[in-house]
C-alpha positions in Angstrom: 26.2 -16.4 5.0 24.8 -13.7 2.1 21.1 -13.7 2.4 19.4 -11.7 -0.4 16.2 -10.0 0.6 12.8 -11.4 -0.7 11.7 -10.0 -4.0 8.1 -9.3 -5.5 7.3 -11.0 -8.9 6.3 -8.2 -11.7 2.5 -9.3 -10.7 3.0 -7.9 -7.5 4.4 -4.6 -8.5 2.5 -1.8 -10.2 4.3 1.6 -11.5 3.5 5.3 -11.2 1.9 5.7 -14.6 -0.7 2.6 -14.0 -1.5 3.9 -10.4 -2.1 7.3 -11.4 -4.6 6.2 -14.1 -6.5 4.3 -11.5 -6.3 6.2 -8.3 -10.1 7.2 -8.7 -11.3 3.8 -9.3 -14.1 2.6 -7.0 -12.3 -1.0 -6.5 -8.6 0.5 -6.1 -7.4 1.1 -2.2 -4.1 2.8 -1.6 -2.5 1.9 1.7 0.5 4.1 2.8 2.5 2.3 5.5 4.6 5.1 6.4 4.4 6.8 9.8 1.9 9.3 10.4 4.3 11.9 10.8 6.0 11.2 7.5 2.4 11.6 6.1 1.8 15.0 7.8 4.9 16.2 6.5 4.6 14.9 2.8 1.4 14.8 2.5 -0.3 11.7 0.6 -1.4 10.1 -2.6 -4.9 11.7 -3.5 -6.7 8.0 -4.1 -10.6 7.8 -4.1 -9.9 5.3 -1.7 -6.5 6.1 0.7 -5.6 5.0 4.0 -2.6 5.5 6.5 -1.6 2.1 8.2 2.1 2.4 9.4 4.1 -0.9 8.7 4.4 -1.2 12.7 0.6 -1.9 12.9 0.0 -3.7 9.2 0.4 -7.3 10.1 -2.2 -6.9 13.1 -4.4 -4.5 10.4 -4.5 -8.0 7.9 -5.9 -10.2 10.9 -8.6 -8.2 12.1 -12.3 -8.9 10.9 -14.1 -7.1 8.3 -16.1 -5.3 11.0 -13.1 -4.8 12.9 -11.1 -3.0 10.3 -13.9 -0.9 9.6 -14.5 0.7 13.0 -10.7 1.1 13.6 -9.6 2.8 9.9 -13.2 3.6 9.0 -13.0 2.0 5.6 -13.8 -1.4 4.2 -11.1 -4.2 4.7 -9.5 -5.0 1.4 -11.0 -7.8 -0.8 -9.5 -11.2 0.5 -7.6 -11.9 -2.9 -5.8 -8.3 -2.7 -7.5 -7.4 -5.8 -7.5 -3.4 -6.1 -5.0 -3.0 -3.3 -1.9 -0.8 -3.8 0.9 -0.5 -1.2 3.3 1.9 -0.7 6.2 3.9 1.5 8.5 6.6 1.1 11.0 5.0 -0.9 10.3 1.1 -1.6 11.6 -0.9 1.9 8.9 -0.9 3.8 6.1 -1.0 1.1 7.9 -4.3 0.0 7.6 -5.6 3.6 4.1 -4.9 4.1 3.2 -6.4 0.1 5.1 -9.6 1.4 3.1 -9.9 4.5 0.1 -8.6 2.9 0.8 -11.8 0.0 1.7 -14.6 3.1 -1.9 -13.5 4.2 -3.7 -14.4 1.0 -3.7 -11.5 -0.2 -2.3 -12.7 -3.9 -3.1 -9.8 -5.8 -1.8 -6.9 -3.7 0.6 -4.9 -5.8 3.6 -2.5 -4.5 4.2 0.8 -6.0 7.6 1.1 -7.6 9.8 4.0 -6.3 7.3 4.9 -3.1 5.8 7.9 -2.2 9.3 10.3 -2.8 9.2 9.3 -6.6 5.5 9.8 -6.7 5.6 13.3 -5.7 8.4 13.9 -8.6 6.5 12.4 -11.0 3.0 14.0 -10.2 3.8 16.8 -7.9 0.0 18.1 -8.4 -1.5 14.9 -7.6 
């Protein structure tokens, strides 16, 4: 049985350049689904609104109420349609999985950062 991994549509992906031009927007939330130790080791995207939710916690985070999410993560939960939500990991695999989870939960406008944090660091070493 040869099954292909689920793929994201173009509307649910964002390029490095597009995200770079929006990282300081009030309505953009960058969600990093790498493990905490990866973030500590290699840093994170410096966005106005950034949060680390490891993939292992991501689906449970989606199920939290707005109040529970704010208490746990000290940031407002993403809008119900996923507008302005940009998800990434290190290389792309976990970010794609998290984006697909978000889509399954109704966050239809969320986007996955193509290339992940590794390519971000190479493209924008000072960002």
